[in-house]
N, C-alpha and C positions, 0 to 999 in steps of 0.2 A: 155420472153430466155433475153434480155437486160437489160431490168427492177430486172430482180431477183437479174441477175451479179451485175447490180450496187447498191442492195439494203444489198448486200454481202458486198461488198466491201465497202461501207459504215457504215454497224454493226461490219466491221472488224477493221475499218480504226480507229470505237468510244474505240473500246474492247483492242486494243493495243494504245491505247494517253495516254497522259500522267495521269498519275494517281495521286490520292491527298491524296497529303500527312497526315498521319495519324495523328489527333494530342497526343501532348506528354502526359504522364496522372499528371494529377492534381499532384503536387508541395505537400511532407507529410510534415507532422510539421514536424519540429525538435523537436527531443527527447530530454526528459526532460532530465538534469544534473543527473550524479550520485551522486548516496550522497555518503555524503562521513564523514567517522569516527573522523576525524580532527576536520572540521566545526560541526562540532556537540557537539564537546566538553565544560566541563562545568555542570551548576546545573541546575537541573531545575525542574517546579513545576509539575505535572502529576496528571490530572483530568480527573477520567474517571465515566463518562455519561451514563442515558444511551439511550437509541437509536435515541429516540424524544431528541434529545439533552436538555430537560427543570429539568431534574436534575440530578447533585453534586454528585454521589454516595459512590468514593471512593478521597479523592489528596492525592497525594505521592511528594517522591521526587529521580530525578533521578539524579545519577551520569552518565556522558556515557565519554567516553576519544575515543584519537585515535587508542588506545589498544584493543579490543574487550573484552578479559576478563577480565578488566577491569572495566566494564559498572554495575553498579548496583541501586537497589531500593529500597526503606527506606517508607515501610507503615504502617500508623499509629498501636501503643503499637506491632510492628513485629523490630525482629536484621533485620540489612540490608541483605539484602538476593543480591545473583548474578544475571544477568541478560542476559541471551543467548542471544547475537546478532547476523547475518550474515546480508551484503552485494546483492541486486541484482538490478543493476541498479538503480531507482531512490527509489528501496524499502530498507527500515532499518525494518527486520523480528525480531522479538523479542521473548522470551519462559523465565519462570520464571516455577522451579520446585516445584514439588506439595508441600504445605503452607498452614496453616489454614486461611479457607477465609474470609477477615473481613468483609463480608457482612452478611455469614449464622455460627455462633456460632458452631465450635466443627464440621463443616465438612471443605476435604480437598479442597483443588484446585490446576488445573494445568492452567498457562496463556500462549495464544500463539496472538500475536499479527502483523500489518504490518502499517509499522508509510511510512512520506516521509513527506520532507522541505516544507512546504509552509510561505508564510511570515514572515519565521524568527521562525516557530513552527511547531513541532513534530505534527502531527492531521494523524490518521486513526485511525482505529478499533482494538479490541478486543476484544478474544474468550476464557470466562472462559466454564474449565468443569471439572465440583461436582463430584469426585470419589467415594464417600458413598453417591449417590444421586440415592434414584431406580425408580422416576417417571420424568413425563415427561421436569421436570425442570433442567435435571442437565448439562446444556448449556447452557451459556446466552450471548449474544451478547450485548459488551460495544462501545463507543465513546471515542476515548483519543483524547487527548488536551496539549501540553504538551508547558507551555514559560520560556524560560532561566529566569535565575535570576541574576540580574545585580553583 
């Protein structure tokens, strides 16, 4: 009986003893800085490639401003078009209203993309939605890279 009592006291002592400190969670990586329209202001050479990145499909001129309503894109053989931009965190979301495709003659397209500032370039992806195509190729994904003009 006495040994049982000592065993119980020893067990309680261990249970009520000094608790191990729970390790701090690993520090989270710092968030990327917010995208700044002012930092992107200027003229850019805008290149759209296939997703493999081995073929340039379209080269355009992008004009950026601190004013989101002033962004434009100039595609080959097209008038200057407004580029709708919005910022969320480190991302710039872009859309262009329907226009005739540069890649598919006579086909209408709308585009939307997400860009990030990386090493002084705008890089990201774009999705082209072809409106008057009834086949599986009515959507095309593209890689985007824009380099600021001097």
